[in-house]
N, C-alpha and C positions, 0 to 999 in steps of 0.2 A: 372840201370833201366831195367825193364822187359817188353818185347813187345810180347812174345810168349806164355803167360799163356792162358789156355783154360779149360773149364769145359765141360764134356761130360756125357752121360748116365743119363739124367734126363729129366724132362718134364716141360715146361712152357706153361700153358694153355692160349694161346692168348696173348693179350697185358696185361701188368702189371696194376692192378687197381690203380687208383689215390690214394686210401686210403693207399696203401703200400708206394707210393712215399712220401706222407706227413709224414708217420710214420718214414721213414728213418731219416728225419731231426729231428723230435722230440726225437727219441731215440739216435741219434748222440749227441745231447745236453746232454742227460743223461749219455752216455758212455764217454763223454769228462769230465774228472775230473776238469780241469781248468774252463771250461764253467759252471760247476755246482757251483763253488765257486765265480767266477768272476761276474762283473756287466754288464748286457746286456744293450746297448744303443738302441735307436730307429733304425729301419732298415735304411740302407743307400740308398738314392735315386740316388746317383752317386757313382762312384768308389772310391772317396776320401771324407773325412770329416775332417775338422779342429776343434779341441777341445781346448778351452782356458784353460790353466793351470796356476795357480798363480806362479809368479816367483820372486816377491818382496812383503814383508809384510809391513803393516802400523806400524808406530812408534808414541808414544805419549810422552810428556815432561812435567815436572813441570815448572811453570812460576816463574821466579826469582823476588819475591816481588810484590808490588802493581803496579809498572810501568814496570815490565819485559815484554819482547816481546814473543809472542807466536810463536812457530816454525811450520814449515810445514812438511808434509810427503806425500808420494805417495804410490800407490799400482799398481803393474805391473802384466801383464799376457802375456804369450807367447803361440803361437799356436802349438798344437801337432796334427800331421796328422795321421789319420787312412786310410790305403790303403787296399781295398778289394783284396784279392788274392784267387785263385781258387784251390779247392781240387777236384780231379776227378778220375774216374776209368772206365775202359771198361771191360765188361765180355762177351767174345765170347763163343757161344754154338753151336754145330753142330745141324742142323735141324733134322737129323736122330735120334739124342738122344732125342729131344723133342717128336718125334713121338713114339719111342719104349719104353721109360722108364715109369714105373708106379709111380715114386716118383716125387713130385712137386719141381722142381729145385729152384724156388724162395724161398720156405720155408727153404732151406738149405743155399742158398747164402745170404739171407737177414741178418741174424745175423753177418755174416762175414763182410759184407759191413759196417754195422753200427759200429762195433768194429774197423775196419780199419780206418774209418773216424775219430773216436774219438782218436785213438792212434796217427794218423798223426798230428792232430791239437795239442794235448797235447805235443808230443815230440818236435814239432817246438817251442811252447811257452816256454817250460821248459828248454830244452837242446839245442835248435837251430838245431835239426836234419832236414835237408832239408828245413830250414827256408827261406821264401822269403826275399830278401834283403831289401824290403820296411818296413818290420816289425822291431820292436825294438830288441835290444840285448836280447837274451833269459834269463830268470830269473836266472837259475843256472849259466849260462855263466858269467853274470854280478857279481853274488855273488862270484864266484871263482876268478875273476880278481880284486875284490875290497875289499878283507879281510872281507867278510860277511859270513864266514864259521866257523864251529867248527868241529874238527876231532874227530870221535868216539873214546872214551877211553881217551880223554884229562883230564877229571875230574874223581872223585871217581866212578861214575856210570853214566848210561844213563840219569837218572833223572837230575843230575847236568849238563850233557852235553846239555840238552834241556832247563831246567828251572832255573838253579841257576845263580848266578852272572857270567857273561862271557859266558853264554850259548846261544843257538840259539835264544830263545825268547828275551833275554836281548839285543842281537845285534839289533834286530828289534826295540825294545823299545828305545834304545839309539839313533836311527834314528828319533824318534818322532812319531812312528807308534805303534798301538796296534794290536797284532796278532788276526786275525779273524778265522784262520783255518790252517791246515797243510795237506800236501800230503806226503805219505810214501810208500816205497816199501813194498809189501806184506810180505816179510821175516822179516820186522821190527816187526811184531806182536809177533814173538817168543822172541825177545829181550825185548819187553815191558811186556810180560807175566812173564818173569823172575824177574821183579822188585818186591821187597818185602819191607814191612814196617819193623820197628825196631824189631817187635815181630815175624817176619817171615811170615806175611800174604801177599798174592798177592795184588798188588795195583789195578790192572785192572779186577780182577775176584773175585766175592763174594763167589761163590761156583763152583766146577768143572762142575756142571750140567747146569749152566747158561752161556749164551754167554757173553763174556767180553764186557764192554762198554768202548770204546776207545775215550777218550777226553784228551786234554792237557790244563791245566789251564782253564777249562770250555769252550774251543773252540773245534769244530769238528776236528777229525782226520780221514782222508779218505785214504783208500788203493785202488788205482785204479787197476782194473782187466784187463785193456786193454793193459798192458805191456809197458806203457809209462815211468814208473820210472826205471831209469838206476842205479842199486845199485853200479856199479863200479864208478859212479860219485857222487851220493847223495843218502843217506838213507832216508832223510826227508827234505822237503822244507816247511818252515813256514813263514807266513807274513800277511800283510793286503791286502786281496784279493779284497777289495773295490777299490783299486787303479788299478786293472787289468780290462780293459774294452774291450768289443768286440761288433761288430755290423754286422748284416747280410746284405749283398748286394743282394744276389740272393738265395732265398729259394731252397731247394733241387729240382732238375729237372732231368728228365730222357728222353731218346729217345731209341727206338728200331730200329736197322738198319738191313736190309737184303741185302743191296748193299753198296759197298764201299770197301776200303782197310785199313788195319792196318799196319803202318810202324814203323820201329825202328828209333833210333836217326840218323842213317847213311842214312836214306831214303830207305832202303831195304823193300820190301813188305813182311810182315810176314804172313798175312792172306788176302785172297781175298774173301769177303763174298759171292758174287754171284757165283764165280767159284768153291768155296769149300763148298757151301751150308751151310753157317754159319749164325747165328743170333747173333748180338752184342748189349748188353745193355750198354748204356753210362750214368753214374751218375755224376752230377756236383753240387758243392756247393761253394759259395763265401762268405768270411767274412773278416773283418778287425780286428786288434788287436793292443792294445797299453797299456803301463804302465804309469800312470799319474805322480806319484812321485813329487807332488808340494812341494814348500818350506814349512817349518813349523817352529815353535818357539822353538823346542828342538834342532834340528840340521839342519842348512840350507846350509851346505857345502858338507857333504858326506852322506846325507840321502838317504836311499833306503828302500822300504817297505818289503824286504824279506831277509832271511838268510837260510843257509842250514847246515845240519849235513852230513859230508862227511866221506868216508872210511879212 
């Protein structure tokens, strides 16, 4: 954890406008690749929300003859809890830097904050990086522990690794889910550009002058630019993103402080705003996240809506 980062030699012209604060949240949702594909629920009025998920399916039976007895069935639901957790950052800036520099510090800090929020959220959801304990097992973590992965190079080519029998898409489909999209490391583009048809034509590129259209089996293929994809763990994660849900508890909020202290985890004072003539911007965002994974009629024992292509 870092407690002594600081930005200097820039200018913040008074309080940050409310429009900027709202835009941080809106752009964070865009910068978060998972939030772009997942399903957003209504905002949370409290810190927790219980979402019913079907846990037992209805059955039907033929009646044995004219006097046969009709049987019964039930349908069951279990509660899945979303817990809102906080993502936050503090940006300390010397007051002298605000007075002396001719460049608007907010214009430079703003894209970094939005990207940092998106990466933090995605890395926690996908790989469990600094994941709150109340959130479910991260998507790739679950895939790796439950045989929901395909190793790159297992089959004749990447096309087979992804789309053929036993490929990543097939694992999701055997679980009773249809793939709605995929997330891939940016370096995966080169591997896909190298795929050719039987007559040597590129699959993803019609002409060298046109941008390649990346889709897999008619579903979107997204390459996050926020650095959340860890190619040492997974090249690509595909699945039914409708089963991933998130809800906002607290919209992006900010406060500017000119007094107070910033401490490290041991309680040591790193910065004293009043004594060191510092201004500190604090940005806070709270959201909950869950993976529904209800039972289905294809596979009700080991079903999971995702699979991964791993190194």
